[in-house]
C-alpha positions, 0 to 999 in steps of 0.5 A: 504465564506468558501467553504469545502468538505467532505471525505464522499462526495468524497466517495459517489461520486464514487458510482454513474454512470459516467453520474451522477458524471458529473452532480454533478461536475458541480453542485458543481462548480456552487455552489463554484462560486455562493453559493447564485445563484437563480438557486441553488435549496436548500431545508431544511432536516426537519427530520435531527437533524442538522439545517444546513443540506440542500439538493441541487438538482442535477437532477430529482433524484440525491441530494447533502447534503449540510451543509450550514451556513451564512459563510461556505458551506460543501459538505457532501454526494450525492446520489439518493433522498431518500437515501440522505435524509436518510443519513442526518437524521442520522447525524450532524456535531458538536465540539467535547466537548473534542478535539474541532475538527469538526466531523460528527457524526451518531446520536445515537438514530437513530441506532437500530442494535447495541446489547444492553448490558442490553438485553443480557440474563444471558446465553449469558453473560456467552459466551459474550467475554470480553469487550474491553474498559469497564475499560477505564475511560470516560474522556479518551475515550473522549480524543480520540475523541469519541463522548459523546453520543457514550461512552455507546456503547463503554464501551460495545463493545467486539471484536466481535462487535467492527467493527460494532461499529467503522464503525459509529465513526468518524475516529480519534475515530475509529483508537484510539480504533483499537489501543487499541484493538491491545494492543497499547496505542494511544495519546489523540487528541490534544486539540483545543480552543473553540474560534478557527475554529473547522474545522482547528483542525488537525483531522478535517482537514483530513475529511474536506477540505477547497477549495480556487480555482475552480481548486482545487475543480475539482482535488478533485472531479476528484481524490478523492481517491488519494487526500485523500490517503496521510493523516496521521493517528494517529497510523502511526504519532509516527513513522513518528515524533519519533527521532531514533539513528540508521536505522529504519524499519517499516513493516506492512501487505498490506494496513497498510499505509507504503508508506504514513508513508515513505512519511510523514517521508520524509516531516517532515524531510524536515520541521525539517531540512531546510537545508537538502536533502532528497531522497525517493527511491524504487526498482521500477521506476514505484512505484517511479512515483507513489511516486512522484504523492503522494508527489505532493498531500502532499506538493504541496504547499510547494515548498521549501520542495518539491525541497529538496525532490528527488524521484528516484528509487535506480538504478537511484540514483546509476546511476547518482551517478556513472556518477558523479564519473566515466562517463557514464557506459556500463551496461551488461544485465542479458541475455548477462552474462548468455550467456557468462557463458554458453560459458566459462563453455563449454569451460572448459569442464564442462558438468556436471554443469547445466548452471542454477546453474552456473548463480544463483551461479554468480548472488546470491553469486559472483556478488551480494556480489562482491566476487573478489578473490579466496580466498574470494570465497573459504571462503564465507559461500554461504548465502541461497545456501544449495548445498554443494560444496567442494574446488576442485569443487568451484576451477572449478566454480571459473575458469569460473567466473574469465574468465567471469570477464575478458571477461566483463572487456575487453569490459569494461562492468559492471553489475549493482552490480558492479556499486553499488560496485564501487559507494560505494567504492567512497562514503565511504572515501568521506566527501562529503554528497549527501542526509542528509536522505534516505527514502526507500519504499518497502524495502523488495525487495532491493537487496544486492548491493543496500543496501550496496549502501544505507548504504553508502549514510546514513553513515553521521548520525545515523538516516539517514536511514528509511526503510518500507516494508513487507517481505509477499510481497517479490516477487523479492529478495532473503532473505540476512543478513542486519546487515552484510551490516551495517544496523541493525534495531534490537530494531527500527523495528516496525509494522503497525497494522491497515490496512486503504485500504483492507476491513477486510473480504478480509484481513482476507481471503487473510492473510491465504495465508502467516504464521502469523510471518515471520522473516528475516536472522537477526531474526527481526520478522514481525507479521500480525496476530494482524491486523485489518481493518477499512473498512468492505465489502462483503467476497471475492469470490473464484471460480474454473470453469470447463472451460475457457468459464465458468471462462470468463462468471464468470468474465464478470458477475462479473465485469458488476455487479460492473460497475452496482453498480457504480464502474468505469472501472479505479476502476477495476484491473485484474491480472494473473500470467504471460503474457501467461494468459494475453489474458484470462484476456483481453477476460473477460474484453472485454466480460463485454463490457469494454476496458482493458488497460495493465499496460505496455501500455502507455495510455494517458487517462485511465479513461475509462479503466479496468487495466490489467496486471501480479501479478508483476505489481500489486505491489503498485497499489490500486483498489475498485474491484479486479479479480485475474484470472487463478489460476490454477494448474501449474500456480500458483505456475509457474510450469516453476520456480519449474522445473527450481530449481537447489538448494534444498534451492530454492524450498522453496523459489519459493514456498514462493514467489509465494505465496507473489505474490498471496497475493500481487495481492489479496491486491490490492483490497479495496471493491471487490475481485474475485479469479477464476481458471480452474480445477485443481485449484491451491494448494494455493486456498485451504488455501483461502477457509480454515475457522478458 
């Protein structure tokens, strides 16, 4: 007997209390082991339009909705008795007449809150926004997976009623309509023959997962969010499967699935090229570990594919490559270089030069671009540095940098940019191919030396480099020209428009922190004004408190309310700007009666803990509920960063990256977002509270 689980079941499971979830898991495991056991207390749901819907008792009040036939059992939904029955009475499972895919369809006749076009008055019609899908033929709408009984409502939808409608449609249909609404042309859903299994259709497999063992069911119930997060959506598929004639960059605002696209691209390349080695890389070791876990979910049952995909941070790949050619390096730290520059500059009586300026000039120009000679430094345009320096001043600076290089060389010390430079020089004339393809996640935070190295790694074939990222989430690196390093993505730069992670209400409000369009140094533009979300939820709350005690109570009460709604501690994240505010966050979590674990800590079991950390640590994470605390004036943006500016061009850059940081932290939220401050609040909060 086939045993399946629907994504609606895993989502509904997360809304129950911990104790209720444990009882559900025990019942589900018992059901898989013996669906015909007399201990299984089934009751047919008589008012359901689907004769195969049954209720299965978990305890006195909790019921599982199970779709049961002679040859299959499908876990569909779980909730308290009345709500579970109500859900089942409004749904049915059927094969789509055009695509052949199994779909969980909401019964049209039970829906009363979608406005009827025929009931709209003449005055209202004059003010009505244009109908989005009125001109699309019925056959085409069916080809996108729209259920036949919903065609009429789809044809009457405008941009205001669209989200209310898509919430009720099967996922592939909703995604296709959202693509059309954003000006794209989705591909029709693949047709499946009538005689084939409707649950074997690719779109059905995204919703209904067949489980073959108790262990597989346990994983699906324990990690539902992560398990379902690796499925590819139609709007993303074309970028994964397309052939390219050069480097590619896929952009998109937070939640549009860039990381999923990167993973699927790597897997697709591995499947198409059975002898190829593929690297997936990113700037952060923590993000690299997260990629490894997602890749495991994606190809855990394909060992040949998995063994040919290497997942490491770019620093790790660079280090291992260096060892291969030169042996173990002696790396120096930024702090040691800063101290060395200070000593050298003082020995040359350059008291009129600010140490921070010297260090920035070293880090962003001399070391980053590996400027080796006086002539090169004299002529370099100093990208992004607006403070003018005449030739005499440059000579004084170069004397410092020459002594710094000599001092490092005497101790056989190298910096990370120097390491990448040496490796890149070795790779370029080398015919040996380390990787056939390189996929880079969070590419906006790759630095100059790393990109030069990646360009060398991908020099053996035109289509070997695939980047995903978002300029609006750049929080670490200064902007620079990719094309000057041989990575030109013009004509191969694409944007994802549909947000699958963050609710429309959160996305719409948080997007106000950033401009609608951001361009890189090479004038490739990324826009976010046409992005829309497939999820809906309550609007974010922005609260400026009179005191820290008031903020603590506000946050603790909010966390308690989320917990009462069934959100688990590990599904809650609390973020602050810097380590100085971590104690405020921890105090609020403890006041809510929960345990907090800092994201830098090593805790074996975090299931009972609220995650807590700085905004920088939020990168790449996802939570059902997020609190961003301590958004006070002089904290966000951080006053210390503003006061450290020595180059006028840096001030705008500081404000930009501080905005990006707040944006990153806020967009970790899926369903609920709370932003708090103590008076006076950050100037950025004014943008969040501005209404259209």
